[in-house]
C-alpha positions as CSV (number, residue, x, y, z in Angstrom):
1,M,-64.4,-47.3,-94.6
2,K,-64.4,-43.9,-96.2
3,R,-68.2,-43.7,-96.0
4,M,-68.0,-44.5,-92.3
5,N,-65.4,-41.8,-91.8
6,K,-67.7,-39.3,-93.5
7,I,-70.6,-40.3,-91.3
8,I,-68.5,-40.0,-88.2
9,C,-67.3,-36.5,-89.3
10,L,-70.9,-35.4,-90.0
11,I,-72.0,-36.6,-86.5
12,V,-69.1,-34.7,-84.9
13,L,-69.9,-31.6,-87.0
14,L,-73.5,-31.7,-85.9
15,A,-72.5,-32.1,-82.3
16,C,-70.2,-29.1,-82.6
17,N,-72.9,-27.0,-84.1
18,S,-75.3,-28.0,-81.4
19,M,-72.8,-27.0,-78.8
20,L,-72.2,-23.7,-80.5
21,F,-76.0,-23.1,-80.6
22,A,-76.3,-23.9,-76.9
23,Q,-73.5,-21.4,-76.1
24,K,-75.0,-18.5,-77.9
25,T,-76.0,-15.6,-75.6
26,I,-78.6,-12.9,-76.0
27,Q,-75.8,-10.4,-76.3
28,E,-74.2,-12.4,-79.2
29,F,-77.7,-12.7,-80.9
30,V,-78.2,-9.0,-80.6
31,A,-74.8,-8.1,-82.0
32,K,-75.3,-10.5,-85.0
33,T,-79.0,-9.5,-85.7
34,G,-78.8,-5.8,-85.3
35,T,-81.5,-3.5,-83.8
36,E,-83.3,-2.7,-87.0
37,K,-83.8,-6.3,-87.8
38,I,-85.0,-7.0,-84.3
39,K,-87.4,-4.1,-84.4
40,K,-88.8,-5.4,-87.7
41,G,-89.1,-8.9,-86.2
42,I,-91.6,-7.8,-83.5
43,L,-94.9,-9.3,-84.5
44,M,-97.8,-6.8,-84.5
45,D,-101.1,-7.7,-86.1
46,A,-103.9,-5.4,-87.2
47,F,-105.6,-5.7,-83.8
48,T,-102.5,-4.5,-81.8
49,V,-101.8,-1.2,-83.5
50,P,-103.8,2.1,-83.9
51,A,-105.1,3.6,-87.2
52,T,-106.2,0.2,-88.7
53,H,-109.6,-0.6,-90.1
54,K,-110.6,-1.0,-86.4
55,S,-109.9,2.7,-85.5
56,F,-112.5,5.3,-85.8
57,K,-112.9,9.1,-85.2
58,D,-115.8,8.7,-82.8
59,G,-113.6,6.6,-80.5
60,H,-115.4,3.2,-81.0
61,G,-113.5,0.0,-81.5
62,K,-110.7,-1.9,-79.9
63,N,-107.9,0.3,-81.1
64,P,-107.3,4.1,-80.5
65,Y,-107.8,6.7,-83.1
66,F,-104.8,9.0,-82.6
67,S,-104.8,12.3,-84.4
68,S,-102.2,14.3,-82.3
69,T,-99.0,13.7,-80.4
70,E,-100.7,15.4,-77.5
71,Q,-102.8,12.3,-77.1
72,L,-99.7,10.2,-76.4
73,P,-99.1,9.4,-72.7
74,D,-96.8,11.5,-70.4
75,T,-96.7,9.2,-67.4
76,I,-96.7,5.4,-67.8
77,A,-96.9,2.8,-65.0
78,L,-95.1,-0.5,-65.5
79,I,-97.8,-2.7,-63.9
80,T,-96.5,-6.2,-64.5
81,F,-93.1,-7.7,-65.2
82,H,-92.9,-11.4,-65.2
83,I,-91.7,-14.7,-66.6
84,N,-93.7,-17.7,-67.7
85,D,-91.9,-21.1,-67.6
86,L,-93.4,-23.7,-70.0
87,G,-91.4,-26.4,-68.2
88,F,-90.6,-29.9,-69.3
89,T,-91.7,-33.4,-68.2
90,D,-89.4,-36.4,-68.6
91,S,-90.7,-40.0,-68.5
92,W,-89.3,-43.5,-68.2
93,S,-90.7,-46.9,-67.4
94,N,-89.9,-50.4,-66.4
95,D,-92.1,-53.6,-66.5
96,F,-94.4,-52.3,-63.8
97,Y,-94.5,-48.5,-63.7
98,I,-94.2,-45.4,-65.7
99,Y,-92.3,-42.6,-64.0
100,Y,-92.5,-38.9,-64.6
101,K,-90.3,-35.9,-63.5
102,S,-91.2,-32.3,-64.2
103,Y,-88.7,-29.5,-64.5
104,A,-89.6,-25.8,-64.0
105,V,-88.3,-23.0,-61.9
106,S,-89.6,-22.5,-58.4
107,K,-91.3,-19.4,-57.2
108,S,-88.1,-18.0,-55.6
109,E,-86.1,-18.9,-58.7
110,G,-88.6,-17.3,-61.0
111,N,-88.5,-14.1,-58.9
112,E,-84.7,-14.1,-59.1
113,I,-84.9,-14.5,-62.9
114,A,-87.5,-11.8,-63.3
115,N,-85.5,-9.4,-61.0
116,D,-82.4,-10.1,-63.1
117,I,-84.1,-9.3,-66.3
118,Q,-85.5,-6.1,-64.9
119,M,-82.1,-5.1,-63.6
120,Q,-80.7,-5.5,-67.1
121,T,-83.4,-3.6,-68.8
122,L,-85.1,-1.0,-66.6
123,E,-82.7,1.9,-67.0
124,G,-82.8,1.5,-70.8
125,L,-86.6,1.4,-70.8
126,K,-86.8,4.6,-68.7
127,E,-84.4,6.3,-71.1
128,E,-86.4,5.2,-74.2
129,F,-89.6,6.7,-72.8
130,K,-87.7,9.9,-71.7
131,K,-86.6,10.4,-75.3
132,R,-90.3,10.6,-76.2
133,G,-91.2,13.0,-73.4
134,A,-92.7,10.3,-71.2
135,V,-91.9,9.1,-67.7
136,L,-91.9,5.3,-66.9
137,L,-92.8,4.6,-63.3
138,I,-92.3,1.3,-61.3
139,P,-94.5,0.2,-58.4
140,S,-92.4,1.9,-55.8
141,E,-93.0,5.2,-57.7
142,F,-96.6,5.0,-58.8
143,L,-98.0,3.3,-55.6
144,D,-97.6,6.5,-53.6
145,T,-100.8,6.5,-51.6
146,P,-102.5,3.8,-49.4
147,E,-105.5,3.9,-51.7
148,K,-103.4,3.1,-54.8
149,I,-101.5,0.3,-53.0
150,A,-104.8,-1.3,-51.9
151,F,-106.4,-1.0,-55.3
152,Y,-103.4,-2.3,-57.3
153,N,-102.6,-5.2,-54.9
154,D,-106.1,-6.3,-53.7
155,E,-109.1,-4.6,-55.1
156,F,-108.5,-4.5,-58.9
157,I,-110.1,-7.4,-60.8
158,P,-109.2,-7.3,-64.5
159,Q,-111.8,-8.5,-66.9
160,V,-111.3,-10.7,-69.9
161,S,-113.6,-11.9,-72.7
162,K,-114.3,-15.6,-73.5
163,A,-111.7,-15.5,-76.3
164,G,-109.2,-13.9,-73.9
165,K,-109.7,-16.7,-71.4
166,F,-108.8,-19.2,-74.1
167,L,-105.6,-17.2,-74.8
168,S,-104.8,-16.8,-71.1
169,N,-102.7,-19.9,-70.4
170,F,-101.3,-19.1,-67.0
171,E,-103.3,-16.6,-65.1
172,N,-105.7,-18.9,-63.3
173,R,-103.2,-21.7,-62.6
174,K,-101.8,-22.3,-59.2
175,K,-98.5,-23.8,-60.3
176,D,-95.2,-21.8,-59.7
177,I,-94.6,-21.3,-63.5
178,S,-95.7,-17.7,-63.7
179,V,-93.7,-15.4,-61.4
180,C,-93.2,-11.6,-61.2
181,A,-90.3,-9.5,-60.3
182,S,-90.5,-8.1,-56.8
183,D,-93.4,-5.7,-56.0
184,Y,-95.3,-6.4,-59.2
185,R,-98.7,-8.0,-59.6
186,Y,-99.2,-10.7,-62.2
187,F,-101.4,-10.0,-65.2
188,D,-101.1,-12.7,-67.9
189,M,-99.7,-11.5,-71.2
190,G,-101.7,-14.2,-72.9
191,A,-104.8,-12.0,-72.4
192,S,-103.0,-8.7,-72.9
193,F,-104.4,-8.0,-76.4
194,D,-108.0,-8.9,-75.3
195,Y,-110.4,-6.0,-75.6
196,K,-112.0,-6.4,-72.2
197,R,-108.5,-6.7,-70.7
198,S,-107.7,-3.4,-72.5
199,I,-110.8,-1.8,-70.9
200,S,-109.6,-2.9,-67.5
201,L,-106.0,-1.9,-67.8
202,G,-106.2,1.2,-70.0
203,G,-109.4,2.5,-68.4
204,E,-110.0,1.5,-64.8
205,L,-106.4,0.7,-63.6
206,A,-104.7,3.7,-65.4
207,D,-107.4,6.0,-63.9
208,K,-107.0,4.7,-60.4
209,L,-103.2,4.9,-60.5
210,G,-103.4,8.4,-61.9
211,V,-101.3,7.7,-65.0
212,D,-101.8,8.2,-68.7
213,A,-101.0,4.6,-69.7
214,V,-99.8,1.3,-68.3
215,L,-97.1,-1.0,-69.7
216,S,-97.0,-4.8,-69.4
217,I,-94.0,-7.0,-70.0
218,G,-93.7,-10.8,-70.1
219,V,-90.8,-13.1,-70.9
220,L,-91.5,-16.7,-71.9
221,I,-88.9,-19.3,-70.9
222,Q,-88.7,-23.1,-70.9
223,T,-86.7,-25.1,-68.4
224,F,-85.2,-28.5,-69.2
225,K,-83.1,-30.7,-66.9
226,K,-80.1,-28.5,-66.3
227,E,-80.8,-25.4,-68.4
228,T,-83.4,-22.8,-69.3
229,F,-84.0,-21.2,-72.7
230,T,-85.6,-17.9,-73.4
231,K,-88.3,-18.3,-76.2
232,S,-90.1,-14.9,-76.5
233,V,-90.8,-11.5,-75.2
234,K,-94.2,-9.8,-75.2
235,M,-95.2,-6.1,-74.4
236,S,-98.4,-4.2,-74.4
237,L,-99.2,-0.5,-73.8
238,H,-102.7,0.3,-72.7
239,G,-104.3,3.7,-72.0
240,P,-107.6,5.6,-71.8
241,N,-109.6,6.1,-75.0
242,P,-108.0,9.3,-76.5
243,N,-111.4,10.4,-78.0
244,P,-114.3,11.4,-75.7
245,K,-117.5,9.4,-75.8
246,L,-120.1,11.2,-78.0
247,D,-123.7,11.6,-77.1
248,K,-124.9,8.9,-79.5
249,K,-125.7,5.2,-79.6
250,Y,-122.6,2.9,-80.1
251,V,-123.5,-0.5,-81.4
252,G,-121.6,-3.8,-80.8
253,Q,-120.7,-3.1,-77.2
254,K,-120.5,-6.8,-76.4
255,T,-118.6,-7.8,-79.6
256,G,-115.6,-5.6,-79.4
257,T,-116.8,-2.8,-81.6
258,G,-118.5,-0.5,-79.1
259,Y,-117.0,2.5,-77.3
260,Y,-114.5,1.5,-74.5
261,D,-112.9,3.7,-71.9
262,G,-109.6,1.7,-72.2
263,Q,-107.9,0.6,-75.3
264,L,-104.7,-1.2,-76.4
265,Y,-102.4,1.5,-77.7
266,A,-99.9,-0.9,-79.2
267,G,-98.5,-4.3,-78.5
268,G,-96.3,-7.0,-79.9
269,T,-94.4,-10.2,-79.5
270,Y,-90.8,-11.1,-80.4
271,I,-90.1,-14.8,-80.8
272,F,-86.5,-16.1,-80.9
273,K,-86.3,-18.4,-83.9
274,N,-83.8,-20.5,-82.0
275,P,-84.4,-20.2,-78.2
276,I,-81.4,-18.9,-76.3
277,R,-79.9,-20.6,-73.3
278,T,-79.9,-18.1,-70.5
279,I,-79.9,-20.1,-67.2
280,L,-77.9,-23.0,-66.0
281,F,-78.6,-25.4,-63.1
282,R,-76.5,-27.7,-61.0
283,K,-78.1,-30.0,-58.4
284,D,-81.4,-28.2,-58.9
285,E,-79.9,-24.8,-58.1
286,I,-79.3,-21.9,-60.4
287,T,-75.6,-21.4,-61.1
288,S,-75.8,-18.9,-63.9
289,I,-78.2,-16.3,-65.2
290,N,-77.3,-14.3,-68.3
291,F,-79.8,-11.8,-69.8
292,E,-77.2,-9.3,-71.0
293,G,-78.4,-7.8,-74.2
294,M,-82.0,-8.1,-73.4
295,D,-82.1,-4.3,-72.9
296,V,-81.6,-3.9,-76.7
297,I,-84.6,-6.0,-77.4
298,F,-86.7,-4.2,-74.9
299,N,-85.7,-0.8,-76.3
300,S,-86.5,-2.0,-79.8
301,F,-90.0,-2.7,-78.5
302,I,-90.5,0.8,-77.3
303,E,-89.2,2.2,-80.6
304,R,-91.6,0.0,-82.5
305,L,-94.6,0.9,-80.3
306,Y,-94.0,4.6,-80.8
307,D,-93.3,4.1,-84.6
308,E,-96.8,2.6,-84.8
309,M,-98.5,5.3,-82.7
310,N,-96.7,8.2,-84.5
311,G,-97.3,6.5,-87.8
312,A,-101.1,6.5,-87.1
313,I,-101.0,10.2,-86.3
314,E,-99.2,10.9,-89.6
315,K,-101.8,8.9,-91.6
316,V,-104.8,10.8,-90.3
317,S,-103.1,14.2,-90.5
318,K,-102.5,13.9,-94.2
């Protein structure tokens, strides 16, 4: 009997812990984790930061060779701000049929969610860039001519390599699982570190928009039956090659080691070890959205991106 009581107590304890986990908010997570630990937790590999073995003085390679703070951007356009919903499919069967039901946010719900995240984070993002002498512009600010509006919305076709296509999970799908905040165009973050995508965004798009760099933001969520969890955040900063092309032959143009007009300045991913419940549903309608605290995570990204770029400058100046 005592053994049975212990088992019952253990089951109750596990159930309580599960409930506590489900109730954790981003704000609580941020308060417990701290900004320094969050910043260190942003994953940035050797191909997403400057001054690695892939950065060169003559400007060739996927990553920029920064040698002065004057090369850092003054005006930055926020070109995509979106959510991706992995969704969930439930199944059940009887003696004759197998039934399936899929759960994911609709296009209108995804737009509402993305708008809510932007509302929670945009002011902080602008302030973080301002601290570093840069201005962050949203579409209503950088699309200030008919030509820019037409190019951004209709004419621009971003490129991607074969490897990038493999990594791009959502861009070419027609399902309503990849949705932007209002006024933004969708550019899949799965391909954001691809070198051809970097050429398109950092070179062609930045040039046509008349800015020094472009910022991309994506939030990965997953919807289950009555709730949605936030799983990760991804950001990338692209801009023109800071070093002019020399009058010489650059080799490896088709393999990612040639000279490219646009490059990935810095980019990273933050993965929540335990996904956080941020949205609740009732009768297939959203009843609660809570992304308070996400601004701290976004601001930590900007700090980390600039740490990497300024760190690269310090390395080559020694």
